[in-house]
PAGUBA-142230 format. One line per 5 residues: their letters; for each residue x, y, z of N, C-alpha, C, CB. Coordinates in Angstrom, 3 decimals. Glycine has a CB too. Layout:
BEGIN
A = X,Y,Z,X,Y,Z,X,Y,Z,X,Y,Z | ... .
// end
This chain:
BEGIN
MRTVG = -1.977,21.828,12.761,-0.971,20.795,12.694,0.363,21.471,12.378,-1.337,19.709,11.628 | 1.286,21.377,13.308,2.600,21.988,13.118,3.506,21.008,12.396,3.221,22.411,14.474 | 4.279,21.521,11.474,5.204,20.682,10.721,6.629,21.157,10.935,4.855,20.689,9.223 | 7.551,20.238,10.702,8.968,20.577,10.742,9.641,19.802,9.609,9.614,20.238,12.149 | 10.470,20.498,8.853,11.181,19.853,7.769,12.359,19.047,8.293,11.655,20.884,6.761 .
VRDLQ = 12.697,18.019,7.572,13.796,17.159,7.996,15.105,17.954,8.075,13.948,15.967,7.028 | 15.280,18.929,7.195,16.491,19.770,7.258,16.502,20.605,8.532,16.578,20.695,6.020 | 15.339,21.163,8.907,15.267,21.922,10.159,15.589,21.033,11.346,13.878,22.550,10.334 | 15.121,19.816,11.305,15.406,18.863,12.373,16.914,18.631,12.484,14.670,17.526,12.120 | 17.562,18.442,11.345,19.003,18.198,11.345,19.788,19.419,11.819,19.464,17.797,9.950 .
RNMGA = 19.374,20.593,11.395,20.123,21.821,11.710,19.845,22.358,13.107,19.797,22.888,10.700 | 18.599,22.199,13.562,18.167,22.855,14.814,17.488,21.875,15.762,17.211,24.015,14.506 | 18.170,20.804,16.091,17.569,19.780,16.952,17.061,20.367,18.270,18.584,18.675,17.238 | 17.831,21.259,18.867,17.413,21.861,20.139,16.106,22.611,20.015,18.481,22.795,20.653 | 15.978,23.411,18.975,14.743,24.181,18.764,13.573,23.249,18.493,14.910,25.173,17.597 .
VRRQL = 13.809,22.198,17.728,12.735,21.239,17.429,12.315,20.514,18.706,13.192,20.213,16.350 | 13.276,20.164,19.546,12.927,19.505,20.828,12.081,20.425,21.700,14.209,19.087,21.598 | 12.414,21.689,21.738,11.606,22.637,22.523,10.200,22.768,21.928,12.296,24.029,22.575 | 10.128,22.852,20.605,8.835,22.948,19.935,8.012,21.685,20.188,9.026,23.173,18.420 | 8.653,20.549,20.157,7.969,19.279,20.405,7.452,19.214,21.841,8.913,18.095,20.126 .
AEERY = 8.218,19.725,22.778,7.773,19.749,24.178,6.512,20.595,24.332,8.891,20.295,25.093 | 6.421,21.688,23.576,5.241,22.554,23.633,4.047,21.945,22.895,5.567,23.922,23.043 | 4.289,21.390,21.730,3.216,20.924,20.850,2.760,19.495,21.135,3.664,21.020,19.427 | 3.611,18.673,21.745,3.379,17.244,22.028,3.590,16.361,20.804,1.969,17.039,22.556 | 3.318,16.867,19.596,3.655,16.122,18.385,3.868,17.096,17.244,2.549,15.099,18.031 .
LVLTA = 4.677,16.658,16.279,4.954,17.442,15.085,4.927,16.507,13.887,6.323,18.180,15.193 | 4.536,17.035,12.763,4.558,16.262,11.524,5.889,16.552,10.833,3.330,16.618,10.591 | 6.634,15.505,10.548,7.932,15.628,9.895,7.738,15.573,8.384,8.905,14.511,10.370 | 8.360,16.528,7.683,8.195,16.605,6.231,9.545,16.537,5.523,7.460,17.897,5.842 | 9.492,16.085,4.279,10.637,16.136,3.370,10.080,16.636,2.045,11.363,14.715,3.219 .
SDRPF = 10.701,17.656,1.497,10.196,18.287,0.270,8.735,18.703,0.436,10.339,17.327,-0.931 | 8.410,19.219,1.609,7.054,19.692,1.946,5.993,18.598,1.937,6.646,20.768,0.985 | 6.411,17.350,1.994,5.449,16.242,2.038,5.587,15.526,3.378,5.675,15.245,0.847 | 4.491,15.357,4.110,4.557,14.674,5.402,4.912,13.193,5.233,3.221,14.813,6.144 | 5.760,12.699,6.141,6.110,11.286,6.079,6.232,10.629,7.451,7.396,11.123,5.337 .
AILFS = 6.196,11.416,8.513,6.302,10.832,9.854,5.700,11.785,10.871,7.779,10.519,10.213 | 5.435,11.237,12.044,4.934,12.046,13.153,5.903,11.874,14.316,3.465,11.632,13.560 | 6.342,12.980,14.876,7.200,12.962,16.055,6.321,13.188,17.278,8.331,14.044,15.961 | 6.425,12.320,18.264,5.670,12.451,19.513,6.638,12.698,20.658,4.811,11.183,19.785 | 6.256,13.585,21.550,7.052,13.721,22.759,6.636,12.613,23.723,6.873,15.138,23.405 .
SHPDS = 7.585,12.158,24.509,7.304,11.089,25.454,8.279,11.195,26.614,7.398,9.697,24.773 | 7.848,10.737,27.753,8.713,10.677,28.924,9.381,9.310,28.935,7.911,10.931,30.250 | 10.655,9.241,29.323,11.345,7.938,29.325,10.597,6.842,30.088,12.719,8.097,29.923 | 9.884,7.207,31.142,9.161,6.212,31.936,7.891,5.705,31.254,8.807,6.797,33.278 | 7.424,6.413,30.216,6.170,5.999,29.587,6.334,5.611,28.122,5.159,7.104,29.698 .
IEDDL = 7.560,5.471,27.658,7.783,5.214,26.237,7.103,3.923,25.777,9.276,5.143,25.947 | 7.186,2.867,26.567,6.550,1.598,26.186,5.031,1.732,26.134,6.942,0.488,27.171 | 4.460,2.437,27.098,3.008,2.664,27.085,2.594,3.495,25.870,2.561,3.370,28.384 | 3.394,4.500,25.548,3.090,5.335,24.383,3.163,4.521,23.094,4.058,6.527,24.310 | 4.189,3.698,22.965,4.317,2.850,21.778,3.155,1.863,21.672,5.648,2.090,21.810 .
RAIRS = 2.757,1.302,22.805,1.621,0.377,22.818,0.343,1.077,22.366,1.427,-0.218,24.223 | 0.134,2.311,22.806,-1.050,3.079,22.406,-1.029,3.386,20.909,-1.135,4.388,23.210 | 0.137,3.733,20.385,0.258,4.015,18.950,-0.019,2.753,18.146,1.664,4.569,18.614 | 0.563,1.633,18.568,0.328,0.374,17.850,-1.147,-0.013,17.884,1.179,-0.755,18.454 | -1.782,0.191,19.023,-3.198,-0.125,19.162,-4.043,0.749,18.232,-3.646,0.057,20.620 .
ARALE = -3.744,2.031,18.185,-4.490,2.939,17.310,-4.298,2.554,15.846,-4.048,4.396,17.539 | -3.087,2.176,15.472,-2.834,1.772,14.083,-3.566,0.475,13.747,-1.323,1.601,13.839 | -3.612,-0.450,14.699,-4.330,-1.709,14.472,-5.827,-1.452,14.307,-4.083,-2.691,15.638 | -6.385,-0.577,15.131,-7.809,-0.240,15.011,-8.110,0.409,13.666,-8.236,0.694,16.150 | -7.217,1.277,13.204,-7.421,1.928,11.912,-7.325,0.910,10.779,-6.393,3.056,11.707 .
AMRRI = -6.400,-0.035,10.881,-6.289,-1.086,9.861,-7.565,-1.928,9.840,-5.049,-1.988,10.128 | -8.098,-2.254,11.009,-9.335,-3.032,11.085,-10.499,-2.257,10.468,-9.654,-3.396,12.549 | -10.547,-0.956,10.716,-11.608,-0.135,10.131,-11.536,-0.155,8.605,-11.514,1.311,10.646 | -10.320,-0.055,8.067,-10.155,-0.088,6.603,-10.547,-1.450,6.038,-8.699,0.241,6.216 | -10.181,-2.520,6.725,-10.541,-3.873,6.279,-12.053,-4.038,6.275,-9.888,-4.944,7.186 .
QADAK = -12.705,-3.567,7.328,-14.163,-3.675,7.404,-14.841,-2.851,6.309,-14.657,-3.221,8.782 | -14.322,-1.659,6.059,-14.905,-0.812,5.002,-14.726,-1.476,3.640,-14.251,0.599,4.999 | -13.570,-2.077,3.399,-13.319,-2.773,2.140,-14.260,-3.970,1.998,-11.846,-3.232,2.058 | -14.425,-4.737,3.064,-15.324,-5.895,3.022,-16.761,-5.456,2.730,-15.264,-6.671,4.354 | -17.166,-4.371,3.357,-18.525,-3.864,3.122,-18.682,-3.410,1.677,-18.846,-2.700,4.083 .
ARGLD = -17.685,-2.702,1.150,-17.743,-2.222,-0.231,-17.812,-3.383,-1.223,-16.528,-1.344,-0.537 | -17.208,-4.511,-0.876,-17.199,-5.681,-1.758,-18.365,-6.627,-1.473,-15.884,-6.432,-1.614 | -19.223,-6.262,-0.510,-20.381,-7.085,-0.196,-20.068,-8.293,0.670,-21.013,-7.539,-1.450 | -18.855,-8.363,1.190,-18.454,-9.518,1.984,-19.006,-9.486,3.405,-16.956,-9.603,2.030 | -19.526,-8.359,3.818,-20.090,-8.247,5.161,-21.417,-8.994,5.288,-20.288,-6.782,5.522 .
KMTME = -21.935,-9.479,4.190,-23.219,-10.193,4.200,-23.041,-11.718,4.185,-24.060,-9.763,3.000 | -21.784,-12.176,4.220,-21.534,-13.623,4.188,-22.056,-14.281,5.460,-20.025,-13.913,4.019 | -22.582,-15.494,5.309,-23.021,-16.268,6.475,-21.810,-16.987,7.071,-24.146,-17.295,6.085 | -21.956,-17.484,8.284,-20.872,-18.238,8.914,-20.533,-19.484,8.100,-21.255,-18.631,10.351 | -21.552,-20.108,7.512,-21.301,-21.289,6.687,-20.437,-20.937,5.482,-22.625,-21.911,6.225 .
EINAL = -20.726,-19.795,4.853,-19.927,-19.348,3.707,-18.497,-19.007,4.126,-20.584,-18.128,3.044 | -18.369,-18.377,5.254,-17.041,-18.026,5.761,-16.239,-19.290,6.051,-17.152,-17.155,7.034 | -16.851,-20.243,6.744,-16.158,-21.490,7.079,-15.790,-22.281,5.825,-17.028,-22.349,7.999 | -16.668,-22.281,4.830,-16.375,-22.981,3.579,-15.193,-22.327,2.867,-17.615,-22.992,2.658 | -15.138,-21.010,2.863,-14.028,-20.302,2.228,-12.715,-20.576,2.952,-14.305,-18.798,2.194 .
IAKVR = -12.749,-20.570,4.270,-11.548,-20.874,5.057,-11.064,-22.285,4.747,-11.829,-20.723,6.571 | -11.978,-23.245,4.715,-11.610,-24.628,4.416,-11.001,-24.751,3.026,-12.829,-25.539,4.534 | -11.560,-24.048,2.066,-11.050,-24.084,0.690,-9.624,-23.540,0.632,-11.969,-23.271,-0.252 | -9.393,-22.410,1.272,-8.053,-21.804,1.272,-7.055,-22.732,1.963,-8.075,-20.418,1.975 | -7.456,-23.354,3.038,-6.556,-24.283,3.740,-6.215,-25.488,2.872,-7.192,-24.755,5.055 .
RERSK = -7.200,-26.008,2.149,-6.936,-27.134,1.241,-5.943,-26.727,0.154,-8.253,-27.636,0.597 | -6.143,-25.535,-0.412,-5.248,-25.059,-1.471,-3.833,-24.854,-0.952,-5.775,-23.756,-2.067 | -3.697,-24.331,0.238,-2.367,-24.142,0.837,-1.703,-25.481,1.101,-2.468,-23.338,2.147 | -2.486,-26.417,1.567,-1.967,-27.753,1.845,-1.415,-28.398,0.589,-3.054,-28.633,2.447 | -2.132,-28.259,-0.512,-1.702,-28.832,-1.798,-0.395,-28.189,-2.260,-2.799,-28.641,-2.875 .
RKGR = -0.278,-26.874,-2.090,0.931,-26.170,-2.514,2.139,-26.593,-1.691,0.732,-24.664,-2.408 | 1.912,-26.914,-0.449,3.024,-27.321,0.423,3.345,-28.797,0.255,2.693,-27.026,1.890 | 2.545,-29.499,-0.533,2.791,-30.913,-0.783,2.360,-31.838,0.327,4.212,-31.120,-1.037 | 1.380,-31.441,1.055,0.887,-32.293,2.161,-0.160,-33.256,1.692,0.320,-31.447,3.286 .
// end
């Protein structure tokens, strides 16, 4: 995993662009701590690339939610229990909104 510091990016944009073209992605750091990922992209495919990144992030979020539910034992709930919980939350929200 290649990294580039934010100061290097500011000082040597041309060199970083060339490195990015070779590597396809770089991890951006500040104070030696990673905080972003730079991806190379072609202007004609930027929307497709963004869609792929968003999709991957959504899948990872779903994986974390499922792992959390399993750790809390919620993966064993029946549909009746799930529907009852949804109904309860909706009733509580309705009361708070004054309906």
